[in-house]
Structure formats: structure tokens, C-alpha cells
C-alpha positions as CSV (number, residue, x, y, z in Angstrom):
1,X,-35.1,72.0,157.4
2,X,-36.9,70.6,160.4
3,X,-34.9,72.8,162.8
4,X,-36.4,76.0,161.6
5,X,-39.8,75.8,163.2
6,X,-38.3,75.0,166.6
7,X,-35.7,77.6,166.5
8,X,-36.3,79.4,169.8
9,X,-35.8,76.3,171.9
10,X,-33.6,74.4,169.5
11,X,-31.0,77.0,169.2
12,X,-30.7,77.4,173.0
13,X,-30.2,73.8,173.4
14,X,-27.6,73.2,170.5
15,X,-25.9,76.3,171.9
16,X,-25.4,74.6,175.2
17,X,-27.9,76.9,177.1
18,X,-29.8,75.2,179.9
19,X,-33.6,75.1,179.9
20,X,-33.6,77.2,183.0
21,X,-31.8,80.1,180.9
22,X,-34.4,80.0,178.2
23,X,-37.6,82.2,178.2
24,X,-40.5,80.9,180.0
25,X,-43.1,79.6,177.8
26,X,-46.9,80.5,178.6
27,X,-47.4,77.0,180.1
28,X,-44.7,77.6,182.7
29,X,-46.3,80.8,184.0
30,X,-48.0,81.0,187.3
31,X,-51.5,79.7,186.2
32,X,-50.4,76.1,186.4
33,X,-49.7,74.4,189.8
34,X,-46.2,73.5,190.6
35,X,-45.0,70.1,188.8
36,X,-44.1,67.3,190.9
37,X,-40.2,66.4,190.8
38,X,-39.4,63.6,188.6
39,X,-36.4,61.5,187.1
40,X,-36.6,58.2,185.8
41,X,-34.7,55.4,184.0
42,X,-36.5,56.1,180.8
43,X,-34.5,59.5,180.4
44,X,-31.7,57.3,179.0
45,X,-34.1,56.9,175.9
46,X,-33.2,60.5,174.8
47,X,-30.8,60.7,171.9
48,X,-27.7,62.8,172.4
49,X,-27.5,66.1,170.4
50,X,-24.7,64.7,168.3
51,X,-27.0,61.7,167.1
52,X,-27.6,62.0,163.3
53,X,-31.1,60.5,164.1
54,X,-32.1,62.9,166.9
55,X,-35.8,63.7,166.6
56,X,-36.9,67.5,166.3
57,X,-38.5,67.2,169.8
58,X,-35.4,65.6,171.3
59,X,-33.3,68.5,169.9
60,X,-35.3,70.9,172.2
61,X,-35.0,68.6,175.4
62,X,-38.5,67.2,174.7
63,X,-40.1,70.7,175.3
64,X,-41.3,71.5,171.9
65,X,-42.9,69.6,169.0
66,X,-42.3,69.9,165.3
67,X,-45.0,71.3,162.8
68,X,-46.5,69.1,160.0
69,X,-43.8,69.9,157.4
70,X,-41.1,69.1,159.8
71,X,-42.6,66.0,161.0
72,X,-43.1,64.7,157.5
73,X,-39.6,65.7,156.4
74,X,-38.1,63.7,159.2
75,X,-40.2,60.6,158.6
76,X,-39.6,60.8,154.9
77,X,-35.9,60.8,155.6
78,X,-36.3,57.8,157.8
79,X,-38.3,56.0,155.2
80,X,-35.6,56.6,152.7
81,X,-32.8,55.3,154.9
82,X,-34.5,52.3,156.5
83,X,-36.1,49.1,154.9
84,X,-38.1,48.6,157.9
85,X,-40.0,51.9,157.4
86,X,-42.6,52.8,154.8
87,X,-44.8,56.0,155.0
88,X,-47.7,56.5,152.8
89,X,-50.8,58.8,152.8
90,X,-54.1,57.1,153.8
91,X,-56.3,60.1,153.0
92,X,-56.6,63.8,152.9
93,X,-57.8,66.5,155.3
94,X,-60.4,69.2,154.4
95,X,-57.5,71.6,153.9
96,X,-55.7,69.3,151.5
97,X,-53.0,67.7,153.7
98,X,-52.0,64.2,153.5
99,X,-52.9,61.9,156.4
100,X,-49.6,60.1,157.1
101,X,-49.3,56.5,158.1
102,X,-46.0,54.6,158.8
103,X,-45.8,50.8,158.4
104,X,-42.9,49.5,160.4
105,X,-42.3,45.8,159.5
106,X,-39.8,43.2,158.4
107,X,-42.4,41.8,156.1
108,X,-42.0,44.2,153.4
109,X,-45.1,45.6,151.4
110,X,-47.5,42.8,152.6
111,X,-47.8,42.1,156.4
112,X,-47.4,38.4,157.4
113,X,-51.1,37.7,158.4
114,X,-49.9,35.5,161.3
115,X,-48.3,38.5,163.0
116,X,-50.3,40.6,165.4
117,X,-50.6,44.3,164.4
118,X,-50.2,47.2,166.6
119,X,-51.9,50.4,165.5
120,X,-50.8,53.5,167.3
121,X,-52.6,56.8,166.6
122,X,-51.3,60.2,167.8
123,X,-52.9,63.6,167.5
124,X,-56.6,62.9,167.2
125,X,-56.5,66.0,169.5
126,X,-53.4,67.8,168.1
127,X,-52.6,69.7,171.3
128,X,-52.2,66.4,172.9
129,X,-49.3,65.3,170.8
130,X,-47.2,63.2,173.1
131,X,-47.7,60.0,171.0
132,X,-46.1,61.7,167.9
133,X,-42.9,62.5,169.3
134,X,-42.7,59.2,171.4
135,X,-43.4,57.2,168.4
136,X,-40.8,59.1,166.1
137,X,-38.2,58.2,168.9
138,X,-39.3,54.6,168.9
139,X,-39.1,54.3,165.1
140,X,-35.7,55.8,165.2
141,X,-34.5,53.1,167.7
142,X,-36.2,50.3,165.8
143,X,-34.4,51.3,162.6
144,X,-31.0,52.4,163.9
145,X,-30.7,52.3,167.6
146,X,-29.3,55.3,169.6
147,X,-25.7,56.0,170.2
148,X,-24.3,53.0,171.9
149,X,-27.6,51.2,172.2
150,X,-28.3,48.8,169.3
151,X,-31.3,48.8,167.1
152,X,-34.5,47.4,168.6
153,X,-35.6,45.7,165.2
154,X,-36.1,42.4,167.2
155,X,-39.4,44.0,168.3
156,X,-40.6,43.4,164.7
157,X,-39.8,39.7,164.7
158,X,-43.2,38.7,165.8
159,X,-45.2,41.9,165.6
160,X,-46.0,44.6,163.0
161,X,-46.5,48.2,163.8
162,X,-48.7,50.9,162.1
163,X,-48.1,54.5,163.3
164,X,-50.1,57.5,162.5
165,X,-48.2,60.5,163.8
166,X,-50.7,63.2,163.4
167,X,-54.4,62.2,162.9
168,X,-55.9,65.6,162.9
169,X,-53.5,67.3,160.6
170,X,-55.4,70.6,160.1
171,X,-56.0,71.0,163.7
172,X,-52.2,70.2,164.3
173,X,-51.4,73.3,162.1
174,X,-53.7,75.7,163.8
175,X,-51.0,76.0,166.5
176,X,-50.5,78.4,169.4
177,X,-48.9,78.5,172.9
178,X,-52.4,79.1,174.1
179,X,-54.3,76.1,172.8
180,X,-54.2,74.0,176.0
181,X,-54.0,76.1,179.0
182,X,-54.4,73.2,181.5
183,X,-51.3,71.5,180.0
184,X,-47.7,71.6,180.7
185,X,-46.1,71.6,177.1
186,X,-45.1,71.3,174.4
187,X,-44.4,75.0,174.1
188,X,-46.7,75.3,171.1
189,X,-49.8,73.1,170.6
190,X,-52.2,72.3,168.0
191,X,-56.0,72.8,168.2
192,X,-58.6,70.2,169.5
193,X,-60.9,70.4,166.5
194,X,-60.4,70.0,162.7
195,X,-60.8,72.6,160.0
196,X,-64.5,71.7,160.0
197,X,-64.7,72.3,163.6
198,X,-65.3,68.6,164.4
199,X,-63.9,66.6,167.3
200,X,-62.6,63.6,165.7
201,X,-63.0,61.7,169.0
202,X,-66.8,62.1,168.7
203,X,-67.0,61.0,165.2
204,X,-66.2,57.2,165.3
205,X,-69.8,56.1,165.0
206,X,-71.4,58.7,162.8
207,X,-68.3,59.1,160.4
208,X,-68.9,62.9,159.3
209,X,-65.3,63.8,158.7
210,X,-63.1,62.8,155.8
211,X,-60.3,62.1,158.5
212,X,-62.4,59.7,160.3
213,X,-63.6,57.8,157.2
214,X,-60.0,57.4,156.3
215,X,-59.1,56.1,159.6
216,X,-61.9,53.5,159.7
217,X,-60.8,52.5,156.1
218,X,-57.3,52.0,157.3
219,X,-58.4,50.1,160.3
220,X,-60.3,47.7,157.9
221,X,-57.2,47.4,155.8
222,X,-54.4,46.6,158.5
223,X,-56.9,44.8,160.8
224,X,-55.2,45.8,164.0
225,X,-55.2,43.4,167.0
226,X,-54.4,46.2,169.3
227,X,-55.3,50.0,168.8
228,X,-53.7,52.7,171.0
229,X,-55.1,56.2,170.9
230,X,-53.0,58.7,172.5
231,X,-54.2,61.7,174.4
232,X,-53.5,64.1,177.3
233,X,-56.1,64.5,180.0
234,X,-57.3,67.7,181.8
235,X,-58.7,67.7,185.3
236,X,-57.3,67.5,188.8
237,X,-53.7,66.9,189.8
238,X,-52.4,63.4,191.0
239,X,-49.2,61.5,191.0
240,X,-49.8,59.2,188.1
241,X,-48.1,60.4,184.8
242,X,-49.4,57.8,182.3
243,X,-53.1,56.8,182.7
244,X,-55.0,54.5,180.4
245,X,-58.1,52.4,180.2
246,X,-60.6,50.7,177.9
247,X,-64.4,50.5,177.7
248,X,-65.5,48.0,180.3
249,X,-62.4,48.5,182.5
250,X,-62.0,45.4,184.7
251,X,-65.1,43.9,182.9
252,X,-67.7,46.5,183.9
253,X,-70.2,46.7,181.0
254,X,-67.8,45.6,178.2
255,X,-69.4,44.6,175.1
256,X,-66.1,42.7,174.1
257,X,-65.9,40.7,177.3
258,X,-63.0,38.3,176.3
259,X,-61.1,41.3,174.8
260,X,-61.7,43.3,178.0
261,X,-60.6,40.4,180.2
262,X,-57.3,40.1,178.1
263,X,-56.6,43.9,178.7
264,X,-57.3,43.6,182.2
265,X,-55.3,40.4,182.9
266,X,-52.4,40.6,180.3
267,X,-52.0,44.2,179.0
268,X,-52.4,46.0,182.3
269,X,-50.0,44.3,184.5
270,X,-47.3,43.9,181.6
271,X,-47.4,47.5,180.7
272,X,-47.7,48.7,184.3
273,X,-44.7,46.7,185.3
274,X,-42.6,48.2,182.3
275,X,-43.6,51.7,183.2
276,X,-42.8,51.3,186.9
277,X,-39.4,49.9,186.0
278,X,-38.8,52.9,183.8
279,X,-39.6,55.4,186.6
280,X,-43.2,56.1,185.7
281,X,-46.4,56.0,187.8
282,X,-49.1,54.3,185.7
283,X,-52.8,54.6,186.7
284,X,-56.3,53.8,185.9
285,X,-58.1,56.2,183.6
286,X,-60.6,57.9,185.7
287,X,-62.1,61.3,186.4
288,X,-62.9,63.5,189.5
289,X,-66.6,63.5,190.5
290,X,-66.0,67.1,191.7
291,X,-62.9,69.1,190.8
292,X,-63.6,71.5,193.7
293,X,-63.7,68.5,196.2
294,X,-61.0,66.1,194.9
295,X,-61.8,63.6,197.7
296,X,-65.3,63.3,196.8
297,X,-64.7,60.4,194.5
298,X,-63.9,59.1,191.1
299,X,-66.0,58.3,188.0
300,X,-65.5,56.0,185.1
301,X,-68.0,55.3,182.3
302,X,-68.3,52.7,179.7
303,X,-67.4,54.5,176.4
304,X,-69.9,55.4,173.9
305,X,-69.6,54.5,170.2
306,X,-68.5,58.0,169.3
307,X,-65.1,57.6,171.1
308,X,-62.1,55.5,170.2
309,X,-62.4,53.0,173.0
310,X,-66.2,52.8,172.6
311,X,-65.9,52.1,168.8
312,X,-63.3,49.5,169.6
313,X,-65.5,47.8,172.1
314,X,-68.3,47.6,169.7
315,X,-66.0,46.6,166.7
316,X,-64.3,43.9,168.9
317,X,-60.8,45.5,168.5
318,X,-58.7,45.8,171.8
319,X,-58.7,49.6,172.1
320,X,-56.7,51.5,174.8
321,X,-57.4,55.1,175.4
322,X,-54.2,56.6,176.8
323,X,-54.6,59.8,178.7
324,X,-51.3,61.2,179.9
325,X,-51.5,63.6,182.8
326,X,-51.5,67.1,181.5
327,X,-49.7,68.7,184.5
328,X,-46.6,66.4,184.0
329,X,-43.9,68.0,181.8
330,X,-43.9,67.2,178.2
331,X,-40.5,65.4,178.6
332,X,-41.9,63.0,181.2
333,X,-45.0,62.3,179.3
334,X,-43.2,61.7,176.0
335,X,-40.9,59.3,177.6
336,X,-43.8,57.3,179.4
337,X,-45.6,57.1,176.2
338,X,-42.4,55.6,174.6
339,X,-42.1,52.9,177.4
340,X,-45.9,52.0,177.1
341,X,-45.7,51.5,173.3
342,X,-42.6,49.4,173.4
343,X,-44.1,47.3,176.2
344,X,-47.2,46.8,174.1
345,X,-45.1,45.4,171.2
346,X,-43.3,43.1,173.6
347,X,-46.5,41.9,175.1
348,X,-48.1,41.3,171.6
349,X,-45.2,39.2,170.5
350,X,-45.6,37.0,173.6
351,X,-49.4,36.9,173.9
352,X,-50.7,38.1,170.7
353,X,-52.2,34.6,170.0
354,X,-54.4,34.9,173.2
355,X,-55.6,38.3,172.2
356,X,-56.7,37.1,168.9
357,X,-58.5,34.3,170.3
358,X,-60.4,36.8,172.7
359,X,-61.3,38.9,169.8
360,X,-62.7,36.0,167.8
361,X,-64.7,34.8,170.7
362,X,-66.3,38.3,171.1
363,X,-66.9,38.6,167.3
364,X,-68.8,35.3,167.4
365,X,-71.1,36.5,170.2
366,X,-74.7,37.5,169.3
367,X,-76.0,39.4,172.4
368,X,-79.9,39.1,172.8
369,X,-79.8,42.7,174.6
370,X,-77.6,45.5,173.7
371,X,-76.9,47.9,176.5
372,X,-77.2,51.7,175.5
373,X,-77.2,55.2,176.6
374,X,-74.7,55.3,179.4
375,X,-74.3,59.0,179.2
376,X,-71.8,60.9,181.4
377,X,-73.6,60.8,184.7
378,X,-71.3,58.7,187.0
379,X,-74.2,58.4,189.5
380,X,-72.1,60.0,192.3
381,X,-75.3,59.8,194.7
382,X,-75.7,56.0,194.2
383,X,-73.7,53.0,195.3
384,X,-70.0,53.1,194.4
385,X,-68.7,50.2,192.2
386,X,-65.7,49.9,194.6
387,X,-63.1,51.6,196.6
388,X,-59.9,52.7,194.9
389,X,-56.6,53.4,196.3
390,X,-55.6,56.7,194.8
391,X,-52.2,58.4,194.7
392,X,-53.2,62.1,195.3
393,X,-51.5,65.4,195.6
394,X,-51.5,67.7,198.5
395,X,-53.8,70.6,198.1
396,X,-55.6,73.4,199.9
397,X,-58.8,75.3,199.4
398,X,-59.5,79.0,199.3
399,X,-62.3,81.4,198.3
400,X,-61.3,83.0,194.9
401,X,-62.5,86.6,194.5
402,X,-62.8,86.0,190.9
403,X,-65.2,83.0,191.1
404,X,-66.7,83.9,194.5
405,X,-66.5,80.1,195.2
406,X,-64.1,77.6,196.9
407,X,-61.3,76.6,194.7
408,X,-58.5,74.1,195.0
409,X,-54.9,75.1,195.2
410,X,-52.6,72.2,194.3
411,X,-49.3,72.4,196.2
412,X,-47.0,70.2,194.0
413,X,-46.3,67.6,196.6
414,X,-47.4,64.1,196.5
415,X,-49.5,63.0,199.3
416,X,-47.7,60.4,201.3
417,X,-50.9,58.8,202.3
418,X,-52.9,57.1,199.4
419,X,-56.5,58.3,199.3
420,X,-59.3,55.7,199.6
421,X,-62.0,57.1,197.1
422,X,-65.2,55.6,196.1
423,X,-65.4,54.8,192.2
424,X,-68.7,55.3,190.5
425,X,-69.7,54.4,186.9
426,X,-72.7,55.4,184.8
427,X,-75.4,52.9,184.1
428,X,-77.1,52.0,181.0
429,X,-80.4,53.8,180.5
430,X,-81.8,51.6,177.8
431,X,-81.8,47.9,176.8
432,X,-82.1,47.4,173.0
433,X,-83.5,44.2,171.4
434,X,-81.7,43.8,168.1
435,X,-83.8,43.2,165.1
436,X,-83.0,40.1,163.0
437,X,-82.2,42.6,160.2
438,X,-82.7,46.1,159.3
439,X,-83.9,47.4,155.8
440,X,-82.8,50.8,154.6
441,X,-84.2,52.3,151.5
442,X,-81.9,53.5,148.7
443,X,-83.4,56.8,149.4
444,X,-80.7,57.1,152.2
445,X,-77.5,56.4,150.4
446,X,-75.5,58.4,153.0
447,X,-76.5,55.9,155.7
448,X,-75.7,53.1,153.5
449,X,-72.3,54.5,152.8
450,X,-71.5,55.0,156.4
451,X,-72.3,51.4,157.3
452,X,-70.2,50.2,154.3
453,X,-67.2,52.4,155.7
454,X,-67.4,50.6,158.9
455,X,-67.3,47.2,157.2
456,X,-70.8,46.1,157.9
457,X,-71.9,43.2,155.8
458,X,-75.2,43.8,154.0
459,X,-77.3,42.5,151.1
460,X,-77.9,45.0,148.4
461,X,-81.1,44.6,146.4
462,X,-80.8,43.9,142.8
463,X,-84.6,44.3,142.3
464,X,-87.5,45.8,144.3
465,X,-88.6,43.5,147.2
466,X,-91.8,43.7,149.2
467,X,-91.4,42.6,152.9
468,X,-93.2,42.8,156.2
469,X,-91.5,44.9,158.7
470,X,-91.9,46.4,162.0
471,X,-91.6,50.2,161.9
472,X,-91.2,52.7,164.6
473,X,-93.3,55.8,164.9
474,X,-92.3,58.8,167.2
475,X,-95.0,60.4,169.2
476,X,-92.9,63.2,170.8
477,X,-89.4,63.5,169.3
478,X,-87.4,66.4,170.7
479,X,-84.9,68.6,168.9
480,X,-81.9,69.8,170.8
481,X,-81.7,73.4,171.5
482,X,-78.2,73.9,170.2
483,X,-75.8,72.3,167.6
484,X,-73.4,69.7,168.6
485,X,-70.5,68.4,166.4
486,X,-72.3,69.9,163.2
487,X,-75.6,68.4,164.0
488,X,-78.8,69.3,165.7
489,X,-79.4,66.2,167.7
490,X,-82.8,64.4,168.3
491,X,-84.1,62.5,171.1
492,X,-86.6,59.8,170.0
493,X,-88.9,60.1,173.2
494,X,-91.9,57.6,173.3
495,X,-92.3,55.4,170.3
496,X,-95.0,53.1,168.9
497,X,-94.5,50.1,166.7
498,X,-96.5,49.1,163.8
499,X,-96.3,46.3,161.2
500,X,-96.2,47.4,157.6
501,X,-95.7,46.0,154.3
502,X,-93.1,48.0,152.5
503,X,-91.4,47.7,149.0
504,X,-87.9,48.6,149.1
505,X,-86.6,49.8,145.8
506,X,-83.5,48.6,144.0
507,X,-80.2,49.6,145.7
508,X,-81.9,49.2,149.2
509,X,-80.1,47.1,151.6
510,X,-80.8,44.4,154.3
511,X,-78.4,44.5,157.2
512,X,-78.5,41.4,159.2
513,X,-77.4,41.5,162.8
514,X,-76.0,38.0,162.5
515,X,-72.5,39.3,162.0
516,X,-69.5,40.5,164.2
517,X,-70.6,44.2,163.8
518,X,-74.3,43.3,164.7
519,X,-74.1,45.2,168.1
520,X,-72.8,48.2,166.3
521,X,-75.5,48.0,163.7
522,X,-78.1,48.0,166.4
523,X,-76.5,51.1,168.1
524,X,-76.4,52.9,164.8
525,X,-79.8,51.9,163.5
526,X,-82.1,51.8,166.6
527,X,-83.4,55.4,166.8
528,X,-83.6,55.3,170.8
529,X,-79.9,54.8,170.9
530,X,-78.1,58.0,171.6
531,X,-75.4,56.9,169.3
532,X,-77.8,56.2,166.3
533,X,-77.8,58.0,163.0
534,X,-81.3,59.2,164.0
535,X,-80.0,60.7,167.4
536,X,-77.4,62.6,165.4
537,X,-80.1,64.2,163.3
538,X,-79.6,62.3,160.1
539,X,-83.4,61.7,159.6
540,X,-84.8,65.2,159.9
541,X,-87.3,64.5,157.2
542,X,-89.5,62.4,159.5
543,X,-90.4,65.5,161.5
544,X,-91.9,67.2,158.4
545,X,-95.5,66.7,157.9
546,X,-96.6,67.1,154.1
547,X,-100.0,68.0,152.7
548,X,-102.8,69.8,154.5
549,X,-106.5,70.0,154.5
550,X,-108.5,73.2,154.5
551,X,-111.2,74.0,157.1
552,X,-114.0,74.1,154.7
553,X,-113.1,70.4,153.9
554,X,-112.2,69.0,157.4
555,X,-115.0,70.7,159.4
556,X,-117.9,69.0,157.6
557,X,-115.9,65.7,157.6
558,X,-115.2,65.9,161.3
559,X,-119.0,66.5,161.9
560,X,-119.9,63.3,160.0
561,X,-117.0,61.4,162.1
562,X,-118.6,62.6,165.3
563,X,-122.1,61.4,164.1
564,X,-120.9,58.1,162.8
565,X,-118.5,56.9,165.5
566,X,-119.7,57.4,169.3
567,X,-116.4,56.0,170.6
568,X,-114.5,58.8,168.6
569,X,-117.0,61.4,169.9
570,X,-116.4,60.3,173.4
571,X,-112.7,60.4,173.0
572,X,-112.9,63.9,171.5
573,X,-115.0,65.2,174.4
574,X,-112.6,63.8,176.9
575,X,-109.8,65.6,175.2
576,X,-111.8,68.9,175.2
577,X,-112.5,68.5,179.0
578,X,-108.9,67.6,179.9
579,X,-107.2,70.3,177.8
580,X,-108.6,73.8,177.8
581,X,-106.0,75.1,175.4
582,X,-106.9,72.5,173.0
583,X,-110.6,73.1,173.4
584,X,-110.2,76.9,172.6
585,X,-107.9,76.2,169.5
586,X,-110.1,75.6,166.4
587,X,-107.1,74.5,164.3
588,X,-106.0,72.1,166.9
589,X,-109.4,70.6,167.0
590,X,-109.7,70.2,163.4
591,X,-106.2,68.8,163.2
592,X,-107.2,66.2,165.8
593,X,-109.7,64.8,163.2
594,X,-107.6,65.3,160.3
595,X,-105.0,63.0,161.9
596,X,-107.7,60.1,162.1
597,X,-108.5,60.3,158.4
598,X,-106.7,58.4,155.6
599,X,-105.8,61.9,154.1
600,X,-103.3,62.4,156.8
601,X,-99.5,61.9,155.9
602,X,-98.9,58.4,157.2
603,X,-95.1,58.8,156.9
604,X,-95.2,61.7,159.3
605,X,-92.9,60.8,162.4
606,X,-92.3,57.3,160.8
607,X,-88.8,56.1,161.1
608,X,-87.9,54.9,157.5
609,X,-85.8,51.8,158.6
610,X,-87.6,48.7,158.7
611,X,-86.9,46.0,161.4
612,X,-87.2,42.4,160.5
613,X,-88.1,40.5,163.6
């Protein structure tokens, strides 16, 4: 059944035809730089064509990847055959496909809570599907082994594995040879966004999509100690084939400092050693400052809450963002991913207790200041964080008649001399002081529900309660000029604070920041945070002023105000002198007075979330 969708390549392989004889796929055309030559010990991980448990991708020589139906059929067959494998659905996509999760354990239906849990997620961007095919190979080897190689079920003696083979299932089925023009394989790739045109790796904080709501619910259920999100990068050429990192790499701006230290000092050396022994070249997850000037420097940014690794940092879950190098062949990337996952399982078996201790320490922390708004500017003009030794690829530059600009031509040869490149990182633009608690009215049920899905602890009011709270008023909020991820974003701009007595109705909630997710709560509910629900445009009603006053009513009232209040009169005259446009606009002049009367809408531009100080 699963051979049919891979017929063009699979038939050639099973007939004994070499890949050199098969028709070239679009990604093998001249638009990509030449690939660096590679062979490694990990090639022995590939099953022989006669193996009854060969995966669909292995059948093609790891050049193609099965579709959703083929993937599901193979995993269902594995589930039926092995007591170690159990596949379930943890949700549904907008187009009605099941979101599949595979539990891999010796514990039966219920995990032993003493064992650490590794959650591996593939296909959040379905064109970047390396994790699916690597995971299927690893599951096969855990359950049955491979040829003369015995089963690797001992990996499960001290660890449990949870595997999501395809997260964005609808995007996975919007497949084409043209989805990833910068990527060398597989021959057909899924689409980056979902059926709702949402990028799931921008949805971790706001939780718009049913897929992400299901994933965060799954995370709350299985409580992973280590979460690995498998991607493929874009960008410049280099020698590394498997790159990965986490928020606060090497401790820079990490929210979960103890967890980041464990990743730096335990995870990184162990996995890098395993990858090198298997013939791979692991590297730090960084990006070029200028893709037209490869030696200008590197950038790395603390991840925002919208990304998997930024979410993990705020949720105090060790989260590794894997970005395999797009210009390496699919075969090489899949094998490197297999090695990385196996090494992660081995490490958790040895050092899972230390990771749990680190995460518990981070969950107990209550920061007095929350760093926010890192943005994407790596600050290339400032002082570098440090100098990195970087394994580059030889290149030349030329002036393209198409772009009219200097472009880079990669030559497919490793540079024998490592580059010494400055590494820059973005800086936090905002320090937030968390409130003791946030009060959210029952009039905003969608905000309350998103917090509940995140696992935020809250007190729901069984009766109305009147409290004194600090409230924020926006003086110049600014709407974005274009939509982003289904929203028109808002920038808070300058704000003022005022103390108000508010009665919150039944069903409203009080959300304390004295909890493990207190930092996430602050990022989501402080409107100046660029990861807040407000910044995503979920409080548009505050920009709408209600009720107006006619000129025949406000003009005489304004005249009385000028006579009765000399200070107000002086303020008005100063405004007239300073702003000729205002002075010439009768409606603006009367509106100025209206805003200073008790008739004015006092909820206009008032953020409706109370801050308990």
C-alpha cells in the first residue's frame, strides 16, 4: 500500500537501478550549489531492501518521503506487530485529518513517572520532514532491529519516547516538488503553512490553530523532560549538516537558566560526540548576518514565545530546535537526525535526573523582571557577543544581471581554514515588572481559554468581586499596516497607569504570577510585550470609542469650562499656539474639551486586564 505514492523512485530502487540513472528531481537541478561529498558510519543504519520492516523512505534510498496515508499505514502495521508501540490520535486538523502520536515504551498504557520522557516532533513545517523518516527508522530498530543488528529496545529501559511523525498534517498533504526551492530533498515536500495559512511555529504563545492547541494539551499530558522540534534551515552554505540550539544558547538571556546550563554542559557535548562518531558535522544554530557577505558575521537570538524553543524556555521544558542544513542531501540529514535522537535517548537514561532537577529549579524561580521584545535585529553594528570558529564553504561573488547586485556562488568545497566570525545577538528592548496577579473579565472567554490550555493556574470567581487594580491606558496605540498570521498586530506605544475600583463578574479569573508559568503569564498579558495577546490584536475593542456629543451641546459646555478653569484655558491656548492644524479644526477643538468631561467614554483605550500590584 505504502509503495504506491513513491512509485517513481521506489520502482527504480527495487529494480536495482542506481540513483544516478533515475530522472533528476527539481531540487537536483542547477539552481542549487553543488553538494559537499559525504559518507559516514551512520549509513549502516539503512535497512536492506529485503528487510520486512524497511521504511517507505529507505525503500527509495532516503530520497523521498511517504505521504500521510502511507505513513499512517506503516505506523499502524508497526503498532499491531510490537507491544512497545502504541499509536493514537491527539487531535484533528482543520481538514479533518487525525494528528498522530506514537507512544514508545515498555511501561504499557501508563508511563512510569520516574522515567524521563523525550517528545520528538516532526513536520511542524512539513517540507522539513527529516524527523518523520528518521523517527520511523528508529522506531523500527527499537521494536525489531535491522537485519543482523538486534533490537534497540534497551533504549526504553530508563526512558520513554513520544513521537509525533507529522504535526502539520494538512500542510504535509499540500505537497509538491516546488515547495522548498532552497532544499536538497526529499523529491516531494509539504507546504510550510497549515490549511488555515498559519505557521505553527509562530503559534506557541497565542494558540490560534487547533493543531497547536492539541500539541500544548499533549505536552501537558505527557510532561516531557526534553522536547525536540525537527526542522530544516535555509540560508548560506556551510560544512555542518545537523545544527541545533535552544533559547539562551550558552546561557545568554535564558529564562530557564538551570535547564539551559544542562543543555549547554550535558546535552551538547554528548550529542555532538555521537554525531561526530557517526560521520556527521554538528554545529550551533546560527544565521548569517548578511547572505551576500558570508564573512560579515553570525547572528543568534533568544527565541520569542511564538517559537517552540521560546515556548519551552518560558514553560521550563528543555527544548531543542533542530535545523538540519537544507543543502545537504536528504539521506545525510535523515541519518544525522536518527543519530541525534538516539543519542538524546541515551543521555536521558544517564542524566535525566539532573535535567529534572534543573527544570524544577527553573519552575521555582520568580523573576522580579521579565526580559521582553528581543526582536530579530542581531545588532550587527554593535559589540559582538564573542568570536566563533566557523566551518565555512568556499565561495566566489559575481554581479548578477538578474538582481543587478553582487551575489554569492557557493563552490561545493569545504574551506580548509575555519573562519573566525563575530557572533551577535539581539538585546531585550523591554523590562517588564510582573504584577502580583492579573484579573481577566469573563467578557474575554477566549483569552481565559488560551491560558487554560497552556496549563496556567487561575482562580475562577464563583461570585462577583470588587477589587482595586492598576490599569493601563494607551495614549497612541498603533495598528500594523498588514496582516500577520491571521491577525492585525498592535503596538501599545506610550501608556499611562491609573488605579481603578473594578467589579469583575462571575466567571472572571484571577491569574497569579506566583506559579511556574508566571513568566509566560507576564509575557502574554502585559500589553507592551510583543508576544502578548494584545500585541496579536486580540483586544481590538479598546480602540473603538463609543458615544459622541453634538456641537450644540459641547460648544456651550466648552465655553463654560474655559471661563471656570483658568488652568484649562491656558492649556488650551498653548495647544492652539503649538498646533496650527488643531487650531484650524473645529471638531478637534471641541473633541479636546469633550475628552475632559465626564461624558467621555472612559473605557476608550483602556486595557481591560487589571493588574494587582
